[in-house]
C-alpha positions as CSV (number, residue, x, y, z in Angstrom):
1,M,157.4,109.5,-178.6
2,S,156.3,112.7,-176.9
3,L,153.5,112.7,-174.3
4,V,151.4,114.9,-176.5
5,K,151.7,112.7,-179.5
6,T,150.9,109.6,-177.4
7,V,147.8,111.3,-176.0
8,S,146.7,112.3,-179.5
9,L,147.1,108.8,-180.9
10,L,145.0,107.4,-178.0
11,L,142.3,109.9,-178.5
12,A,142.2,109.1,-182.2
13,C,141.7,105.4,-181.4
14,L,138.9,106.2,-178.9
15,V,136.9,108.3,-181.5
16,M,137.6,105.9,-184.5
17,P,134.7,103.3,-184.8
18,A,136.1,99.9,-184.2
19,A,134.9,98.4,-187.5
20,L,136.9,101.0,-189.5
21,A,140.1,99.6,-188.0
22,Q,139.5,96.3,-189.7
23,T,141.3,95.4,-192.9
24,F,139.0,95.3,-195.9
25,T,139.9,92.2,-197.9
26,F,139.1,91.2,-201.4
27,T,139.9,88.3,-203.9
28,A,139.7,87.5,-207.5
29,I,139.0,84.4,-209.6
30,P,142.4,82.9,-210.6
31,D,141.8,83.2,-214.4
32,E,145.4,83.8,-215.2
33,N,148.8,82.8,-213.8
34,E,149.5,83.8,-210.1
35,S,152.2,86.3,-210.7
36,Q,150.1,88.4,-213.1
37,L,147.3,88.3,-210.7
38,K,149.3,89.5,-207.7
39,T,150.9,92.3,-209.6
40,R,147.4,93.5,-210.8
41,F,145.6,93.2,-207.4
42,D,148.3,94.5,-205.2
43,K,148.0,97.7,-207.3
44,V,144.3,97.7,-206.8
45,A,144.7,97.3,-203.1
46,R,147.0,100.3,-202.8
47,Y,144.5,102.4,-204.8
48,L,141.5,101.3,-202.8
49,E,143.4,102.1,-199.5
50,A,144.0,105.7,-200.6
51,E,140.3,106.0,-201.8
52,L,138.7,104.3,-198.8
53,G,140.9,105.4,-195.9
54,V,141.2,101.7,-194.5
55,E,143.6,99.1,-194.8
56,V,143.1,96.9,-197.9
57,A,144.5,93.5,-198.7
58,Y,144.3,91.3,-201.7
59,V,143.8,87.6,-200.7
60,P,144.8,85.2,-203.5
61,V,142.9,81.9,-203.9
62,K,143.7,78.7,-205.9
63,S,140.5,78.2,-207.7
64,Y,137.1,79.7,-208.7
65,A,135.4,77.7,-206.1
66,A,137.7,78.9,-203.4
67,A,136.9,82.6,-204.4
68,V,133.2,81.9,-203.9
69,T,133.9,80.0,-200.6
70,A,136.0,82.9,-199.2
71,F,133.2,85.3,-200.1
72,R,130.5,83.1,-198.6
73,N,132.5,82.8,-195.3
74,N,133.2,86.6,-195.0
75,Q,137.0,86.0,-195.4
76,V,136.7,88.6,-198.1
77,Q,134.2,91.4,-198.6
78,L,134.8,92.2,-202.3
79,A,135.6,90.0,-205.2
80,W,136.5,90.3,-208.9
81,F,134.2,87.4,-210.2
82,G,133.4,86.1,-213.5
83,G,129.8,86.0,-214.6
84,L,129.1,82.6,-213.2
85,S,131.1,82.8,-209.9
86,G,129.4,86.1,-209.2
87,V,126.0,84.6,-209.5
88,Q,127.0,81.7,-207.4
89,A,128.4,84.0,-204.6
90,R,125.3,86.3,-204.6
91,R,123.0,83.3,-204.3
92,L,125.1,82.2,-201.2
93,V,125.0,85.6,-199.6
94,P,121.8,87.3,-200.2
95,G,121.9,91.0,-200.3
96,S,125.3,91.1,-202.0
97,N,125.5,93.2,-205.1
98,A,127.4,93.6,-208.4
99,I,128.5,97.2,-208.4
100,A,130.9,97.6,-211.1
101,Q,132.2,95.9,-214.4
102,G,134.6,96.6,-217.0
103,Y,133.1,98.5,-219.9
104,E,134.0,95.5,-222.1
105,D,132.3,93.1,-219.7
106,Q,128.9,94.2,-221.0
107,Y,129.8,92.7,-224.3
108,F,132.2,89.9,-223.4
109,K,132.8,86.9,-225.7
110,S,134.7,83.6,-226.0
111,Y,137.1,82.5,-228.7
112,F,137.2,79.0,-229.9
113,I,140.8,78.2,-230.8
114,A,142.3,75.2,-232.7
115,H,145.6,73.5,-233.3
116,H,146.7,73.9,-236.9
117,S,146.7,70.2,-237.4
118,T,142.8,70.2,-237.2
119,A,142.7,72.2,-240.5
120,L,139.8,74.1,-239.0
121,V,139.6,77.7,-240.3
122,K,137.9,80.8,-239.0
123,S,134.3,81.2,-239.8
124,T,131.2,83.0,-238.6
125,N,129.4,79.6,-238.9
126,F,129.8,77.3,-235.9
127,P,132.5,74.8,-236.5
128,N,131.8,71.0,-236.8
129,L,133.7,69.8,-233.6
130,N,132.6,66.1,-233.8
131,G,135.4,63.8,-232.9
132,F,138.0,66.3,-231.7
133,T,139.6,66.6,-228.3
134,F,138.6,69.8,-226.4
135,T,139.7,71.7,-223.4
136,F,137.7,74.2,-221.3
137,G,139.4,76.5,-218.8
138,S,138.4,76.3,-215.2
139,K,135.2,74.4,-214.4
140,G,133.7,77.6,-212.9
141,S,134.8,79.9,-215.7
142,T,132.1,81.9,-217.7
143,S,134.1,82.5,-220.7
144,G,136.1,79.3,-220.6
145,R,133.4,76.8,-219.7
146,L,129.8,78.0,-219.0
147,M,129.1,79.8,-222.2
148,P,131.3,77.7,-224.6
149,Q,129.4,74.6,-223.3
150,F,126.1,76.3,-223.9
151,F,127.1,77.4,-227.5
152,I,128.5,74.0,-228.3
153,E,125.5,71.9,-227.1
154,R,123.0,74.4,-228.7
155,N,124.9,74.4,-232.1
156,M,125.7,70.8,-232.2
157,G,122.4,69.5,-230.8
158,K,123.9,67.1,-228.4
159,K,125.8,66.9,-225.1
160,I,129.4,67.4,-224.7
161,E,130.2,63.8,-224.1
162,D,128.7,62.8,-227.4
163,I,130.8,65.3,-229.3
164,F,134.3,65.0,-228.2
165,T,136.7,62.1,-227.9
166,R,138.2,63.6,-224.8
167,T,137.6,66.7,-222.7
168,G,139.7,68.5,-220.2
169,F,139.8,71.5,-217.8
170,S,143.0,73.5,-218.0
171,G,142.4,75.6,-215.0
172,D,143.0,79.1,-216.5
173,H,143.0,80.8,-219.9
174,N,146.8,80.9,-220.2
175,R,147.0,77.2,-219.9
176,T,144.2,76.6,-222.3
177,I,146.2,78.5,-225.0
178,A,149.4,76.7,-224.2
179,Q,147.7,73.3,-224.3
180,V,146.1,73.9,-227.6
181,E,149.2,75.4,-229.0
182,A,151.2,72.3,-228.0
183,G,148.6,69.9,-229.4
184,A,147.7,68.4,-226.1
185,Y,144.1,69.3,-227.1
186,Q,143.0,69.9,-230.6
187,V,140.4,72.7,-229.7
188,G,139.7,74.9,-226.8
189,A,137.7,77.8,-225.4
190,V,139.3,80.9,-224.1
191,N,138.5,84.5,-222.7
192,Y,138.9,86.8,-225.7
193,K,140.8,89.4,-223.6
194,V,143.5,87.0,-222.5
195,W,144.0,85.8,-226.1
196,D,144.2,89.3,-227.6
197,T,146.6,90.4,-224.9
198,M,148.9,87.4,-225.3
199,V,148.9,87.7,-229.0
200,E,149.8,91.4,-228.7
201,K,152.7,90.6,-226.5
202,G,154.0,87.8,-228.9
203,E,153.2,85.2,-226.4
204,V,151.3,82.9,-228.9
205,D,152.6,81.1,-231.8
206,T,149.8,81.8,-234.2
207,N,151.3,79.4,-236.8
208,K,150.3,76.7,-234.3
209,V,147.1,77.8,-232.8
210,K,144.4,80.3,-234.2
211,V,140.9,81.6,-233.5
212,I,138.3,79.6,-235.4
213,W,135.1,81.1,-233.9
214,E,133.9,84.1,-231.9
215,S,130.8,83.7,-229.7
216,P,127.9,86.1,-229.4
217,A,128.2,88.8,-226.6
218,Y,127.3,88.1,-222.9
219,P,127.9,89.8,-219.6
220,D,130.8,88.6,-217.7
221,Y,133.3,89.9,-215.1
222,Q,132.2,92.2,-212.3
223,W,133.1,93.5,-208.8
224,T,130.7,92.1,-206.2
225,V,130.5,93.5,-202.7
226,R,129.3,91.4,-199.8
227,A,126.1,92.1,-197.9
228,G,126.8,93.8,-194.5
229,V,129.9,96.0,-195.4
230,D,128.2,99.1,-194.2
231,Q,127.6,97.5,-190.8
232,Q,131.2,96.3,-190.7
233,Y,133.1,99.4,-192.1
234,G,130.7,102.3,-191.5
235,E,127.5,103.8,-193.0
236,G,128.0,104.7,-196.8
237,F,131.1,102.4,-197.1
238,S,129.6,100.4,-200.1
239,D,128.7,103.7,-201.9
240,K,132.3,104.9,-201.4
241,L,133.7,101.7,-202.6
242,K,131.5,101.7,-205.8
243,A,132.5,105.3,-206.4
244,A,136.3,104.3,-206.1
245,L,135.9,101.5,-208.6
246,L,134.0,103.5,-211.1
247,N,136.6,106.3,-210.8
248,M,139.5,104.1,-211.4
249,K,141.3,106.0,-214.1
250,D,145.0,105.1,-213.8
251,P,145.8,103.9,-217.4
252,D,148.5,101.4,-216.1
253,L,146.0,99.9,-213.5
254,L,143.2,99.7,-216.2
255,A,145.6,98.1,-218.7
256,S,146.5,95.4,-216.2
257,F,142.9,94.0,-216.4
258,P,142.8,95.0,-219.3
259,R,139.8,97.3,-219.4
260,Q,139.2,100.8,-220.8
261,S,137.1,101.8,-217.8
262,F,134.7,100.5,-215.1
263,V,131.0,101.1,-215.3
264,E,128.1,100.5,-213.2
265,A,126.8,96.9,-212.8
266,T,123.6,95.4,-211.4
267,N,122.6,91.9,-210.3
268,Q,119.8,91.9,-213.0
269,A,122.4,92.2,-215.8
270,Y,123.6,88.7,-214.9
271,E,120.3,87.0,-215.0
272,P,121.1,85.6,-218.5
273,I,124.2,83.9,-216.9
274,E,122.1,82.4,-214.2
275,S,119.6,81.2,-216.7
276,V,122.3,79.4,-218.8
277,A,124.0,77.9,-215.7
278,Q,120.6,76.4,-214.7
279,T,119.9,75.2,-218.3
280,I,123.2,73.2,-218.4
281,G,123.1,72.1,-214.7
282,L,125.8,74.2,-213.1
283,L,123.5,75.6,-210.5
284,D,121.4,73.8,-207.9
């Protein structure tokens, strides 16, 4: 390396704020299988690097709770949360903000799916689920646990333990579909986006498992940024990050979520999720 180039690099380091040299990290709730998540969020990391001008890294986690913990501990500064996990994270780190959501996340819904042996058929009326076995997704999932439990207990007029002969938590939406398709559980609740995508790809045997009920709409996934990023990465960083997320236009990247676009989000939009979580005892 020439002396001139070496001096130029040293001068660049001297004028660059130390905070900007830090890697900006983000995570996401593990709502699908690990390989799909890595493919999706490694693409997001490359996109954000180009837009933000800092090194960006995706940090995978093994559970919804681990995503919230990583956010609380400042191991990540941004997260793709579900409705419930976002509420939990923002309660733990005051000053954190929901800044973007998928267009569809304003009107999200859950599907209830059933094994063909149940003889349950699709209806706009809530199904009679008494006496069946039932699997949720992750314990911290909005579309796979929180809202389904709320709709079940409200419509059935009694607690989960008084309705089903056995309940389980599959861990993610893909596994919920697989378990109900295999008959390991008779009925389950799943993120409608995951179901629709898997059906479109021919990954579900709809002769064995089918949708029997669609829930009313509710707010769900969102990008939440941790309080203090402007102090850590430079004034205006959070605004630049929000603009980058809202301007994500690459069709391939959007299709991997899958979302048609990202729109602005606010903490206030998720107050209904917080209220439901308190009602059924999932928040302290």
